[in-house]
N, C-alpha and C positions, 0 to 999 in steps of 0.2 A: 586547653585541649579538651576538657570535659564538655564545655559549651559547644565546641566545634563538632564533637561527636554527637551531641544531642541534636544539633541542627541537621547533621547528615542523616540521622535516623528518624527525624520528625516526619509524621504522616501529613502531607499537604491535603488541602481540600481538593475534590475532583477537578481536574483541569486548572488548578490554581496557577501552574507554571506550564509553559508550552515552548519547547526548544527544538522541535522537529527540524527547523530550517538549518540548525547548526550542523546536522549530519551532512548536508549537501553544500553548504557554503564554506565551511572550514577547508582550507587548502589541503591539509594533510588527510583529514578524515574523509573528505569527498573522494579522494583518490583510492583510499582503502575500500570505501563503499562501492566504487566502480569495479574494483578488482573482485569483490564478492559477487556483484551482479554477473560478471563474466565468467566466474568459476562454474563450469558446467556440471559439477558433481556434488555441490552442496546447496542447501536451501536456507540461506541466511538473508540475502538481499533479493533473490529471485528464485524461481523454480529451477530444477535440474533440466538439462537439455532434453533428456528423455521425456520428462513430463511435458515440457513446452511443446515438443513435437506431437505428442499424443493429444494435448490440449488443442493445438491448432487444427489437427485433423477433425476433431469433434466440432469445434466452433465453425469451421468452414462448412461442414455437413449440416449441422443443426440450423445455422442461419443462412444457408444457401448463398455463401459469399462468392461473388464473381465480379465481373467488370463494372456492374452498375451499383455495387455495394458502397455505401458511404459509412466509414467507421471512424470513431474518435476514441482513442485510448487515453484515459486520464491517469497520470502517473506512469508515463510510458517508459521511463528510465532510458537505457541505452538502445531501445528499439527491438527488444527480443521478440515482441509480438507484432509490432507495427511493420517491421521489415517482412515478416512472413505473411502478414495479411496482404501487403502490397505485391508480393511475389505471386499471390493468387489473383491479382488483377484489380483488387479493391482500391477505391479512392480513400486514402488514409490520412488522418490527422493525429499527431501525438503531442501531448502537453506534459511538461515537467519543469520544475524550477532548479534542477541540478544542471549547471553549466557544463560540467564534465560529461554527464550522461547525454545531454542533447548534442553536444559536439561529436561524441562518439557515434550516436545514432545517425546524425547527418552524414558523417564520413562513411559509415557503413552503407547507407542508402546510396550515396554517390558512387561508391565502388561497385555496387550492384545495378547501377543505373535505374534506381527506383525513385519515382516522383512522389515523395511523402512531404506533407506540410508539418513542420515541427514548430512549436511555440515554446520559447524559453520564458516561462512565467509560472507563478503559483496558479494551479488550476482553479482555486477558489476565486481568482480574479478574472478568469478567462471569459470573454464575451465574443459572440459571433452571431451573424445572421444566417449562417449555414444551418441546414437540417441534416441529421444523420439517421441512418437506418439501424445502426447498432452503436451503443456506447459501452465500452468495457472499462472496468476498474478492478485490476487483478492483483493478487497477492496481499489481500487483507488491508489495502490502503484505506478503505472506507472506515475500518475500525479504529484507525489512528486519529480520527477527527473528533472534535468536541460535538455535543448535540447541536449547537448553533451552526457550526460549520457543516454538519451533515444535512441539516435542513436547507441551508443555503445551496449546497451542491445539488441536492435532489430537485429543488425548484429549477435550477439551471438545466439539469438533465431533462426535466419535463419540457422546458422551452426549446432545447436543442434537438430533441428527437422529432422525427417526422411522425405523422399520425399513427402509422403502423409500426413505428420503430420500437426496438427492444433494448433493455438494459441487462447487462451481465456483470455480476460482481460476486466476490466471495468474502466471507466473514468468519470471525472466530466463533466457535460454538459455546453454548452454555456448559456442555460437558467439559470443555477445556477449562472454563472458569472454575467449575466445581472440583476438578482434579489438580489444580495448581495450588501449591502451598506458598504462604508468605515466607519471606527469606530475608536474612541479613547476613552479610559476609564481606570479606575484603581479600584482596590479593595484591601481589606486586608484579609489575611487568618491566622487563629490561628494555633497553632502547628499541625503538621501532615496533612497539606494540600497536594494537588497533587504534587507540585513542590519541597517541602522541608519539612523535619521533624520539622524545626524551624518556628516560625511565620514569615510571609513575606508580603510585598506589591507586587502586580502584576499590571504592566501596560500592557494593551492590545491595539494592533494596527492592523487594517485591511487596507491594502493598495491594491488598484486595479491598474493594468497596462493594459490599454485598447488595446494598439497595440499588446501586446503579449498574451492577454487574460489569464493573470496570476493573482492570488490573493496571497498576502503574509499575513499569520497570524503570527504576531510577539508577543512574550511574553517577557517582561523584568521583571525579578524576583530580588527583593532586600530584603535580610534578614540582620541580624546583621553582618554577616561575609563577605558577597560578593554580587556582582551584576552580573547576567549572563543573556544572551539573547538566545531565541529559535526562529529560523526562519523556518516556515513551508510554503513552496511554493507549490501552487497547479495550475497546468495547466488545462485549460478548453477547450473543443472541441465541434464542431458540427460533425455529421457523415462525412461530406465532408472534414473538416480539418484533422480529424484523418485518413481518407482514404488516403489523400495526404501524410501525414507523413509516414504512413506504406508503401505506394507505393514507396516512395523514398528509402526505406530500404528493398525492395524485397518482400513485402507482398501485398496480395489483400484481402480486406474484403469480405467475402461471406455471412455473416448474421449479422443483427443488432437487439439488444433486449434492453428492458428497464433495465435489470439486468442479473446477472449470474444464475438466476433461469428460464430463458427462457420466461419471461414476454414480451408480445408484446411491441415494441418500442413506446415511448411516448415523443414527442418533448418538452413537458412541464415538464418533470421529471428533477431531479437534477443530474442525472447520466445516463449512458447507457453502454451497453456491446456489444462486437463484437467477432465474430469468424473470423479468417483469415487464409489463406494458403499462402505458398510460391508462388510467381508469376512465 
């Protein structure tokens, strides 16, 4: 038992383990994730409905979205943004590797008679000869990737954007990193908790990596039949460090906001958003 607890609480090297896909492939957990996506009142898997509506209004105005706009949403989930872009007349592509989410998005688009192109695949593997006027990556998805993955994705963004195209994404702030404390704890969940339909014990670890400005949110789930681990890595940025990473991959930040609804930048906020163009 002691050795098992030592393993649970061990600090791994940054990005030593990567389990993001489990959230979307596991039959039970993927259904719970979709439910969180569709809950209009909480911000766990997506923004609240009120924020999304405000965000859409700002994006449509800021990027002059209309019938000639070509938009690609990376990590589109169940289509909370893509459907709304299409309703404004844009030509929309959505990419996500969650089968449940893509099926929901496709059905929602069909019910609204919206012609949206959805791709069920890992957006890191996405290839296309199309060019886009706007690429979006919303709700901190960019921060969940390793440095190698981010570099690969930014180079693809550079190739996929038209000459005057723009990139919109949001990230975790350095202020959030500095105000988050490391943590170790555990709890018990009866049947049909978030991680399993069976009763389970959950060990939670928050590890901070000061040099990399990365936080690991680790969950170890132990039920009657198995033990499994979930590693959620989150990179944190200042506007300067994000600008440097984008610059290394061919982008220049042109605008900085507090969020993807165009709120003025706030250095004390937990996140911020940027608009970037190809250098």
